[in-house]
C-alpha atoms as one frame of an Amber mdcrd trajectory, in Angstrom:
protein
 -53.654 -66.673   8.248 -50.806 -64.690   9.741 -49.174 -61.842   7.647 -45.521
 -61.017   7.732 -42.493 -60.401   5.603 -41.515 -63.213   3.250 -37.862 -63.868
   2.503 -36.528 -64.813  -0.823 -36.736 -63.312  -4.366 -40.032 -62.440  -5.950
 -41.666 -64.737  -8.169 -40.942 -64.563 -11.893 -43.260 -62.059 -13.666 -43.627
 -64.443 -16.406 -44.922 -67.134 -14.108 -47.407 -64.673 -12.580 -48.549 -63.703
 -16.011 -48.720 -67.346 -17.295 -52.367 -68.527 -17.737 -53.416 -71.994 -17.082
 -56.267 -73.095 -19.294 -57.666 -75.367 -16.556 -58.177 -72.529 -14.062 -61.118
 -70.298 -14.388 -60.695 -66.555 -14.572 -61.912 -65.821 -10.938 -59.130 -68.182
  -9.854 -56.559 -66.041 -11.660 -57.916 -62.867 -10.039 -57.555 -64.531  -6.649
 -54.075 -65.631  -7.503 -53.044 -62.008  -8.415 -54.681 -60.748  -5.106 -52.685
 -63.423  -3.296 -49.392 -62.347  -4.932 -49.965 -58.750  -4.099 -50.495 -59.551
  -0.399 -47.453 -61.963  -0.177 -45.214 -59.658  -2.332 -46.049 -55.826  -1.754
 -42.936 -54.788  -3.549 -43.742 -56.582  -6.705 -43.923 -53.352  -8.808 -40.641
 -52.159  -7.402 -38.863 -55.347  -8.474 -40.357 -55.174 -11.927 -39.207 -51.575
 -12.450 -35.735 -52.505 -11.011 -35.465 -55.280 -13.598 -36.475 -53.045 -16.461
 -33.795 -50.438 -15.458 -31.022 -53.153 -15.345 -32.059 -54.778 -18.623 -32.600
 -51.722 -20.877 -29.298 -49.920 -21.960 -31.146 -46.733 -22.808 -32.530 -46.360
 -19.294 -29.133 -47.082 -17.799 -27.381 -44.484 -20.149 -29.874 -41.818 -19.267
 -29.445 -42.288 -15.531 -25.589 -42.235 -15.875 -25.602 -39.045 -17.892 -27.556
 -37.289 -15.120 -24.957 -38.072 -12.388 -21.745 -38.150 -14.536 -20.905 -34.351
 -14.399 -21.108 -34.203 -10.623 -19.153 -37.502 -10.274 -16.329 -36.086 -12.490
 -16.270 -32.793 -10.446 -15.946 -34.689  -7.107 -13.312 -36.997  -8.588 -11.293
 -33.937  -9.628 -11.501 -32.323  -6.251 -10.205 -35.557  -4.504  -6.912 -35.698
  -6.471  -5.261 -36.275  -9.830  -6.382 -39.798 -10.116  -9.205 -39.280 -12.731
  -6.786 -37.000 -14.758  -4.103 -39.512 -14.786  -6.516 -42.241 -15.921  -8.054
 -40.369 -18.782  -4.885 -38.502 -20.043  -3.754 -41.480 -22.327  -7.212 -41.699
 -23.838  -7.297 -38.012 -24.625  -3.780 -38.089 -25.988  -4.607 -41.055 -28.221
  -7.789 -39.238 -29.506  -5.884 -36.030 -30.365  -3.192 -38.068 -31.995  -5.664
 -40.035 -34.055  -7.526 -36.882 -34.936  -4.265 -35.148 -36.213  -3.256 -38.169
 -38.298  -6.747 -38.435 -39.850  -7.072 -34.702 -40.594  -4.165 -32.420 -39.881
  -5.695 -29.614 -41.648  -8.167 -28.981 -38.701  -4.970 -28.437 -36.427  -3.410
 -26.055 -38.855  -6.570 -24.025 -39.037  -6.763 -23.870 -35.248  -3.277 -22.681
 -34.668  -2.889 -20.468 -37.716  -3.707 -17.209 -35.885  -0.859 -17.626 -33.341
   1.805 -18.961 -35.771   3.100 -15.597 -37.052   3.243 -13.797 -33.655   5.026
 -16.822 -32.076   7.594 -17.101 -34.758   8.272 -13.303 -34.704   8.629 -13.323
 -30.881  11.010 -16.249 -30.802  13.301 -14.770 -33.584  13.252 -11.308 -32.083
  14.366 -12.708 -28.768  17.118 -14.571 -30.462  18.401 -11.488 -32.288  18.156
  -9.337 -29.212  20.322 -11.675 -27.115  22.820 -12.116 -29.823  23.209  -8.167
 -30.485  23.424  -7.579 -26.686  26.173 -10.044 -26.306  28.077  -8.661 -29.221
  27.613  -5.129 -27.919  28.867  -6.021 -24.490  31.956  -7.879 -26.024  32.885
  -5.036 -28.545  31.994  -2.077 -26.255  35.628  -1.430 -25.111  37.020  -1.323
 -28.649  39.103   1.802 -29.263  40.668   1.229 -32.665  40.181   3.630 -35.414
  37.902   1.240 -37.271  35.942   0.850 -34.121  35.654   4.454 -33.749  34.363
   4.981 -37.320  31.911   2.187 -36.705  30.596   3.840 -33.603  30.101   7.126
 -35.574  28.174   5.189 -38.206  26.040   3.585 -35.509  25.225   7.063 -34.077
  24.474   8.455 -37.500  22.255   5.578 -38.703  20.505   4.919 -35.248  21.643
   1.293 -35.097  23.521  -0.374 -32.280  27.270  -0.747 -32.429  26.933  -4.488
 -32.525  24.693  -4.390 -35.610  27.251  -2.197 -37.446  29.990  -4.608 -36.512
  27.990  -7.614 -37.864  27.194  -5.587 -41.099  30.915  -5.007 -41.767  32.497
  -8.340 -40.636  29.862 -11.166 -40.746  29.641 -13.303 -43.823  27.313 -15.813
 -42.328  26.454 -17.598 -39.123  24.398 -20.632 -38.284  22.833 -19.510 -35.030
  20.641 -22.449 -34.121  19.980 -25.961 -35.362  16.809 -28.003 -34.343  16.053
 -31.590 -34.898  12.274 -31.992 -35.295  10.231 -35.122 -35.586   8.366 -35.221
 -38.853   5.301 -37.111 -37.822   4.178 -35.011 -34.829   6.491 -31.913 -35.003
   7.902 -32.468 -31.496  11.413 -31.102 -30.772  14.038 -34.017 -30.440  17.096
 -31.965 -29.969  18.352 -28.366 -30.241  21.744 -26.533 -30.231  22.596 -22.907
 -30.352  25.814 -21.027 -31.124  27.787 -19.539 -28.145  26.813 -16.181 -26.728
  23.249 -16.764 -28.134  20.225 -18.061 -26.341  16.623 -19.011 -27.158  13.743
 -18.631 -24.735  11.823 -21.698 -25.809  12.998 -23.678 -28.894   9.882 -25.921
 -28.687   7.774 -23.029 -29.833  10.116 -22.623 -32.947   9.789 -26.264 -33.761
   5.949 -26.264 -33.366   5.675 -23.333 -35.538   7.913 -24.684 -38.288   5.827
 -27.877 -38.330   2.664 -25.801 -38.394   4.061 -23.841 -41.396   5.137 -26.935
 -43.175   1.591 -28.428 -42.797   0.084 -25.142 -43.938   2.186 -24.978 -47.115
   1.478 -28.634 -47.850  -2.287 -28.196 -47.396  -2.424 -24.905 -49.344  -0.563
 -26.282 -52.342  -1.807 -29.816 -52.203   1.907 -31.058 -51.975   1.159 -34.085
 -49.892   3.398 -35.563 -47.238   6.342 -35.718 -49.601   6.341 -32.007 -50.176
   8.583 -29.986 -47.853   9.437 -26.409 -47.498  13.190 -26.037 -47.880  13.838
 -22.406 -47.241  11.974 -19.540 -45.266  13.117 -15.914 -45.017  12.323 -14.077
 -41.823  13.759 -10.505 -41.921  17.488 -10.731 -41.975  17.472 -14.472 -40.990
  17.053 -17.443 -43.214  15.680 -20.956 -42.054  17.203 -23.804 -44.043  15.255
 -27.095 -43.664  16.608 -30.511 -44.685  14.111 -33.343 -44.479  14.449 -36.962
 -43.580  12.009 -39.955 -43.641  11.191 -39.484 -39.928  12.698 -36.095 -38.801
  14.149 -33.016 -40.415  16.786 -30.521 -39.549  16.160 -26.740 -39.371  19.180
 -24.337 -39.409  18.548 -20.604 -38.585  21.211 -18.640 -40.565  22.155 -14.957
 -40.504  23.939 -13.646 -43.538  24.595 -15.498 -46.787  25.643 -19.111 -46.266
  27.458 -21.098 -49.026  25.988 -24.248 -50.590  28.301 -26.380 -48.501  25.955
 -25.771 -45.481  23.122 -27.645 -47.290  25.589 -30.605 -47.702  26.414 -30.480
 -44.089  22.731 -30.462 -43.177  22.073 -33.423 -45.470  25.029 -35.349 -43.976
  23.632 -34.785 -40.504  20.098 -35.932 -41.469  21.467 -38.978 -43.002  23.737
 -39.865 -40.094  20.977 -39.227 -37.544  18.583 -41.562 -39.377  21.291 -44.186
 -39.751  22.205 -44.245 -36.151  18.737 -43.587 -34.598  16.422 -45.211 -37.222
  14.543 -47.533 -34.680  14.146 -44.761 -32.173  12.804 -42.335 -34.806  10.368
 -44.931 -36.079   9.048 -45.930 -32.587   9.244 -42.356 -31.182   6.751 -42.111
 -28.152   7.456 -38.448 -27.032  10.495 -39.147 -24.979  13.367 -37.010 -26.548
  16.006 -38.029 -23.979  17.620 -40.799 -26.156  18.305 -38.159 -28.753  21.024
 -36.464 -26.692  23.443 -38.551 -28.663  22.591 -36.358 -31.783  24.018 -33.219
 -30.297  27.559 -33.603 -31.878  26.054 -34.012 -35.241  23.953 -30.983 -34.834
  26.781 -28.908 -33.398  28.823 -29.556 -36.508  26.274 -27.571 -38.383  26.907
 -24.502 -36.309  29.149 -22.945 -38.885  30.038 -19.271 -39.243  32.455 -17.049
 -41.193  33.721 -13.490 -40.572  35.667 -11.405 -42.957  39.281 -10.930 -42.218
  40.649  -7.333 -42.234  44.099  -6.304 -40.926  43.968  -4.030 -37.937  46.130
  -0.940 -38.453  46.992   1.214 -35.531  46.761   4.878 -36.172  49.796   7.121
 -36.421  50.638   9.686 -33.784  49.753  12.708 -35.726  46.281  11.192 -36.449
  45.933  10.391 -32.802  46.818  13.913 -31.726  44.341  15.249 -34.212  41.711
  12.816 -32.984  42.407  13.874 -29.321  42.097  17.588 -30.325  38.749  16.820
 -32.111  37.493  15.014 -29.231  38.494  17.758 -26.892  36.817  20.378 -29.018
  33.719  18.265 -29.357  33.584  17.814 -25.547  34.049  21.449 -24.810  31.421
  22.391 -27.476  29.029  19.919 -25.914  29.762  21.099 -22.416  29.035  24.694
 -23.245  25.944  23.886 -25.239  24.426  21.744 -22.478  25.340  24.324 -19.857
  23.839  27.308 -21.886  20.674  25.080 -22.620  20.186  24.492 -18.924  20.780
  28.112 -17.979  18.194  29.147 -20.559  15.758  26.535 -19.385  16.014  27.774
 -15.765  15.529  31.331 -16.842  12.456  30.518 -18.891  10.978  28.507 -15.923
  11.603  31.579 -13.642   9.772  33.809 -16.008   6.884  31.501 -16.453   6.424
  31.027 -12.655   6.456  34.830 -12.051   2.951  36.322 -11.754   2.140  38.929
 -14.341   4.621  37.623 -16.771   3.566  35.541 -19.934   6.173  34.171 -22.258
   4.762  34.031 -25.766   7.785  32.905 -27.699  11.395  31.932 -26.915  13.986
  30.766 -29.301  17.687  31.166 -30.296  18.149  33.110 -33.643  21.544  33.968
 -35.142  23.539  33.218 -31.977  21.192  35.373 -29.803  18.261  34.547 -27.656
  14.994  36.141 -28.713  12.226  36.459 -26.191   8.712  38.084 -26.470   5.686
  38.127 -24.125   3.297  40.119 -21.902   4.256  42.021 -18.764   1.989  43.584
 -16.039   3.341  46.893 -14.742   3.173  45.632 -11.249   5.014  42.335 -11.976
   8.731  41.849 -11.508  11.016  43.538 -14.094  12.169  41.068 -16.710  15.463
  42.918 -17.082  16.145  42.430 -13.312  15.323  38.754 -13.678  17.611  38.457
 -16.620  20.542  39.827 -14.657  19.840  37.621 -11.752  19.941  34.730 -14.212
  23.493  35.663 -15.382  22.706  37.140 -18.748  24.044  40.499 -19.954  21.826
  43.203 -21.414  22.816  42.290 -24.998  22.592  38.527 -24.648  18.799  38.523
 -24.974  16.708  40.473 -27.357  13.367  40.872 -25.596  10.122  42.575 -26.462
   7.304  42.892 -23.827   3.823  44.096 -24.395   1.892  45.755 -21.491  -1.208
  43.941 -20.193  -3.110  43.849 -16.851  -3.022  40.488 -15.069  -6.034  39.215
 -13.279  -3.997  37.994 -10.341  -5.812  39.045  -7.112  -2.757  40.708  -5.674
  -2.298  43.032  -8.690  -6.027  43.745  -8.816  -5.805  44.796  -5.123  -2.846
  46.893  -5.705  -4.382  48.757  -8.642  -7.589  49.226  -6.731  -5.665  50.676
  -3.657  -3.635  53.072  -5.961  -6.830  54.306  -7.754  -9.318  54.403  -4.917
  -7.057  55.463  -1.952  -9.200  53.913   0.777  -8.981  55.190   4.214  -7.371
  53.148   6.912 -10.640  51.968   8.329 -11.620  50.372   4.911 -10.535  46.741
   3.995 -10.376  45.600   0.379 -10.485  41.926  -0.770 -10.410  40.359  -4.233
 -11.458  36.869  -5.433 -12.499  35.645  -8.834 -12.822  39.265 -10.157 -15.124
  40.372  -7.235 -13.814  43.403  -5.242 -15.291  43.313  -1.721 -15.320  46.389
   0.565 -15.729  46.055   4.356 -15.179  48.394   7.383 -16.035  52.004   7.355
 -15.496  55.070   5.248 -16.736  58.671   4.803 -20.070  58.957   3.023 -18.541
  61.288   0.295 -15.641  58.671  -0.374 -18.162  55.901  -0.623 -20.552  57.761
  -2.999 -17.469  58.670  -5.326 -15.027  55.691  -5.153 -17.412  52.723  -5.315
 -18.351  53.760  -8.810 -14.733  54.002  -9.747 -13.976  50.577  -8.560 -15.609
  48.998 -11.614 -13.016  50.728 -13.810 -10.015  49.039 -12.022  -8.484  46.504
 -14.564  -9.432  43.048 -13.366 -12.541  43.920 -11.401 -15.802  42.422 -12.779
 -18.089  43.290  -9.849 -18.158  45.184  -6.602 -19.653  44.386  -3.246 -20.071
  47.102  -0.489 -22.658  45.547   1.754 -20.227  45.422   4.622 -18.924  48.964
   4.169 -20.588  51.427   6.625 -20.399  55.273   6.587 -17.877  56.617   8.941
 -20.143  59.277  10.264 -22.701  56.657  11.501 -19.937  54.575  13.020 -18.825
  57.793  14.904 -22.286  58.579  16.092 -22.674  54.974  17.346 -19.395  55.152
  19.173 -20.635  58.495  20.867 -23.811  56.692  21.901 -21.894  53.831  23.382
 -19.678  56.290  25.380 -22.836  57.914  26.779 -24.447  54.545  27.729 -21.461
  53.844  29.820 -22.266  56.778  32.114 -24.240  56.014  35.356 -25.341  58.286
  38.369 -25.555  56.515  41.764 -27.899  57.271  44.700 -28.035  56.609  48.407
 -30.743  54.299  49.689 -34.137  55.752  49.672 -32.784  59.110  48.206 -33.439
  60.653  44.812 -31.152  63.531  45.162 -27.636  63.685  43.849 -24.755  64.209
  46.315 -21.828  66.366  45.351 -19.616  63.615  44.049 -22.161  62.522  41.453
 -23.200  66.080  40.689 -19.656  66.864  39.677 -20.051  64.405  36.653 -22.810
  66.600  35.109 -20.499  68.657  32.823 -18.908  65.462  31.427 -22.253  63.985
  30.601 -23.435  67.163  28.961 -20.284  67.173  26.751 -20.884  63.512  25.825
 -24.543  64.308  24.770 -23.597  67.433  22.852 -20.892  65.406  20.957 -23.429
  62.760  20.260 -25.967  65.176  18.886 -23.352  66.816  16.711 -22.080  63.512
  15.204 -25.657  62.350  14.723 -26.524  65.511  12.851 -23.447  64.947  10.496
 -24.582  61.445   9.981 -28.117  62.534   9.140 -29.593  60.907  12.229 -31.934
  62.145  14.971 -31.084  61.442  18.684 -33.385  60.590  21.553 -32.042  59.764
  24.927 -33.965  57.503  27.364 -33.136  58.142  31.086 -33.920  55.132  33.326
 -34.103  55.087  37.062 -33.350  51.896  38.877 -33.861  50.797  42.560 -32.447
  47.900  44.577 -34.297  44.889  45.955 -35.422  46.541  49.152 -38.633  48.383
  49.645 -42.144  48.018  48.206 -42.629  47.717  44.377 -44.858  50.884  44.172
 -42.503  52.970  46.276 -39.575  51.725  44.278 -41.252  52.735  41.078 -41.908
  56.242  42.395 -38.373  56.415  43.589 -36.895  55.329  40.358 -38.943  57.975
  38.516 -37.817  60.779  40.779 -34.181  59.698  40.359 -34.586  59.822  36.525
 -36.323  63.265  36.766 -33.578  64.538  39.020 -30.791  63.686  36.417 -32.896
  65.091  33.460 -33.551  68.320  35.466 -29.769  68.683  36.142 -28.912  68.212
  32.550 -31.453  70.605  31.280 -30.314  73.195  33.867 -26.740  72.704  32.305
 -28.122  73.722  28.953 -29.413  70.816  27.087 -32.891  70.469  25.447 -35.557
  68.635  27.456 -36.898  67.263  24.143 -33.793  65.042  23.857 -34.892  63.060
  26.982 -37.583  60.602  27.877 -38.043  59.041  31.342 -38.306  55.380  32.276
 -38.294  53.197  35.287 -36.499  49.879  35.370 -38.629  46.927  36.614 -38.108
  46.051  40.329 -35.540  43.316  41.178 -37.404  40.101  41.941 -34.667  38.247
  43.919 -32.545  39.579  46.795 -29.049  40.746  46.158 -26.797  39.884  49.057
 -23.756  41.751  47.849 -23.697  45.326  48.862 -21.618  46.478  45.833 -24.082
  45.217  43.454 -26.918  46.594  45.342 -25.237  50.082  45.176 -25.087  49.669
  41.349 -28.763  49.012  41.252 -29.512  52.382  42.960 -28.679  54.379  39.714
 -29.802  56.228  36.572 -28.631  55.048  33.165 -28.857  56.404  29.706 -29.874
  54.748  26.220 -29.290  56.591  23.035 -31.594  55.846  20.041 -30.242  56.949
  16.607 -32.876  57.253  13.776 -32.647  58.585  10.372 -33.923  62.035  10.024
 -37.571  61.959   9.049 -38.157  58.375  10.265 -40.974  57.594  12.830 -39.873
  57.993  16.384 -39.940  54.294  17.335 -37.180  53.346  14.694 -33.533  53.419
  15.890 -30.339  52.566  14.356
């Protein structure tokens, strides 16, 4: 028997499970084994049939892939949204008709702010338009109204409306009663509304809210609503109602005009209102009926021109007011500039500044080192009697003032530098010991000084002794090759060296220091090392002997030999400098061990 794939549908499962009473049980097992060999995908076909026949299985599989399918459909274009939009709209419409209270509860938090925003925008645009129109009025009545506007804080347009307006219908809206959609809208000239559909939606929501709250049913209608200085008149009809936004006190005739407009609209547009499907374009024909409701009335007052005496008096008053305003503003600016100058001046603190009894009164604090307030007052253009000032003396902590006070009290020498930062007075440089011992303590009594630092301040006597030592160390005696005796030119320098050493000893004694001088003999790069060492020692001894012979104490000196030069020196001038004797002065405090030097 040859095995292979078998074309055609699988056998019916019911046929496979049907039992033949004439066939024995072993035959049935053989038949099942044969079916498994002929149809290896038998279980797969059975599972597929179950998935197709059972709705619950299909629903579960569809729910698993539906979100991803919707997401991909939305990314490919607006086809899915266009398809399901009518279904969603019908569902919302059905829900609103079945239970409008749920929609009222949902939009209730935004009804009040939306209504206030819409009406506020309308009033603002109307007042701005009237203000631009009446801004150039120069009549006597207009002048009085402007003064009233300045006194009360209201705009000129609001004052004009208060005096002349009886009432005005600013807007009229035609709203479908069933779904609250705006059908048509008209507005008075010089007025504008940002979005009339918001007003219509809010009116409908308020109507539903009132009906639900008082169980008035569909026949109940809110006829009047007060919003600040505006009144909303509502006239209902079977399928639509007219809402008029009125400013002022409208007569009862306006209600009749609204009722007539509602009746005529329902008579002419009954079929369109009954079958309204959201398209408001056909209701453009209702505009003339709504515009007829835009009524207004202003009070009529005769305009009288002012007489020439009154005009002259008015001109004089205006001139005097202008002069007074100019002088007042000029004086105020001059005073502000003067106060700003005082406040910016270091060491000057303005505590109080006011105008009392026609005179400026000024008080504050003044550092003696700061600029003179009287001079600043004169520079600002004020006479001595224009300002009554009282200044109390105090010491400012400004670093410049602290340094000036410290310099005046301590009188530091020219070699001493003073610095001040954050209340710390720092000394550097040099000064005599007596000055340091006396004045450093006084520095803490300088106003504004909180701490003193003198680590960088050195006694002048020590500095002088170190300068003498440096002068001596610049001296050098030169020798001829292989010679340790001084020639006449070098011997002539002995008196000058003696004078330097005596000056060094005197300066060191004043500074409280001991002096020891090391005399070092040097040789050039020629010769043998041991011979060079003996030659260098002889040269040093020659110089010391000459200095002692000139009157100096031998105990001041100690001899030394410089180490031999390890590398050849080709330059003859440098080699000549190597054949020399040099000095090194050591300064140590009196009483210190000999090895310690300053």
